[in-house]
C-alpha positions, 0 to 999 in steps of 0.5 A, spaced: 416 789 554 413 788 561 406 784 559 403 785 565 402 778 567 407 776 572 404 772 578 398 769 573 397 762 573 397 758 567 395 751 564 398 749 558 396 743 555 400 738 551 406 742 553 412 737 554 414 738 547 413 743 540 409 749 540 406 747 547 412 747 550 414 754 547 408 757 550 410 754 557 417 757 556 415 764 554 409 765 559 414 762 564 419 767 562 414 773 563 413 771 570 407 766 570 406 760 574 405 754 569 402 747 569 404 743 564 402 737 561 404 731 557 403 723 556 410 721 557 412 723 564 420 722 563 419 728 557 415 732 561 420 732 567 425 734 562 421 740 560 419 742 567 427 742 569 428 746 562 423 751 564 425 752 571 432 753 569 430 759 564 425 762 569 427 760 576 422 764 580 416 761 577 412 755 580 412 749 575 407 743 576 406 737 572 400 733 570 401 727 566 396 724 561 392 725 555 388 731 555 382 728 552 381 724 558 376 727 563 381 724 569 387 728 566 382 734 565 380 734 572 387 733 574 389 740 571 383 744 573 384 741 580 392 743 580 390 750 578 383 752 581 384 759 579 387 759 572 388 766 569 391 763 562 389 757 558 393 754 552 389 749 549 393 744 545 393 737 543 396 732 538 392 731 531 390 725 527 395 723 523 396 724 515 391 720 512 386 719 506 379 721 507 377 714 504 381 711 510 377 714 516 371 710 519 366 713 524 371 711 530 377 715 527 372 721 526 369 721 533 376 721 536 379 726 531 373 731 533 374 729 541 381 731 540 381 737 536 374 740 538 371 737 544 377 737 549 378 745 548 371 746 549 370 742 555 376 745 558 374 752 556 367 751 560 371 749 566 375 755 567 371 761 563 366 763 569 372 763 574 375 767 569 369 772 568 368 772 576 375 775 577 375 779 571 381 777 567 382 771 563 386 769 557 385 763 552 389 761 546 387 755 542 393 752 538 389 750 531 392 750 524 393 754 518 389 748 515 383 751 518 384 757 512 388 753 507 386 746 506 392 740 507 390 734 503 391 728 508 389 733 514 382 733 513 379 730 519 384 735 523 382 741 519 375 740 520 375 739 527 379 745 528 374 749 524 369 747 528 372 749 534 373 756 531 366 757 529 363 754 536 368 759 540 366 765 535 360 767 539 363 764 546 369 769 545 364 775 544 360 773 550 366 773 555 369 780 552 366 784 557 369 781 563 376 781 560 376 774 558 379 773 551 379 767 546 383 767 540 386 762 536 393 761 533 394 758 526 401 755 525 404 754 518 410 750 518 414 750 524 420 746 526 417 741 531 417 733 531 410 733 528 413 737 522 419 732 522 415 726 522 411 729 516 417 730 512 420 723 513 413 720 511 414 724 505 421 721 504 418 714 503 412 717 499 416 721 494 422 717 494 427 723 495 431 725 500 430 728 506 434 734 504 430 735 498 423 734 501 425 740 506 427 744 500 421 743 497 417 745 503 421 751 504 420 753 497 412 754 499 414 759 504 415 766 502 419 767 509 424 761 506 424 758 512 420 754 517 418 757 523 421 757 530 417 754 536 420 760 540 417 765 535 410 762 536 411 762 544 412 769 544 406 770 540 402 766 545 405 770 551 403 777 548 395 774 546 395 772 554 398 779 556 394 785 559 395 789 553 391 784 549 385 785 552 382 788 546 383 782 542 378 777 542 375 772 537 381 773 532 385 768 528 392 769 528 396 766 522 403 765 524 405 762 517 411 766 514 406 768 509 404 761 506 396 763 506 396 768 500 390 773 501 390 780 502 385 779 508 
């Protein structure tokens, strides 16, 4: 399927690895010029080289830094003055019992997973509306809908982002600007692997046993592949997806057990 976005320009935050990288790769393969972002310059360079090899006709640029830093945000927006697609992604607070969270930790979590994407959306929304095309995708989490003990701060901040943007998305729809959220479940990424390894220490069982127990929770009986996530993101950024806005797309292999 031709997604109708060849020649468009995208910013993909926190995209040197994992789900962000998968989104950048899928967009590039659909002809979108991508600006990728990450904290580690060497990892970002490697990712850029992989994208260029997979999609040699598109432009790939890089902005090194923490997307929650205002200077990094300014650099991203300067790199793409007329951005057509924004994919908001960021690391989240680590697994932690809610009793261990102090005020500074909670403020940091809210900045990472709620304030940062709102700031970037504010920076691009009017330009998109003026040009009558914009696609904004926020990578949140299944924990917005299904509690995950230990990720309470991440869940709360991402749920706050979802509620904040519910009205904003409707206000921009008449200008062909959409805002949607993708809620990943268990995807085979470094973040998931880190959580599994932490469970090994906590539970005192092998990694294989932890993986088996986790996959048993998934009706699809496996972890998701980042490439699957990237393709879903690319579709939400497509010309054909202009009538989809304000939605939360669960990509979880059936983990969230609900009829609606």
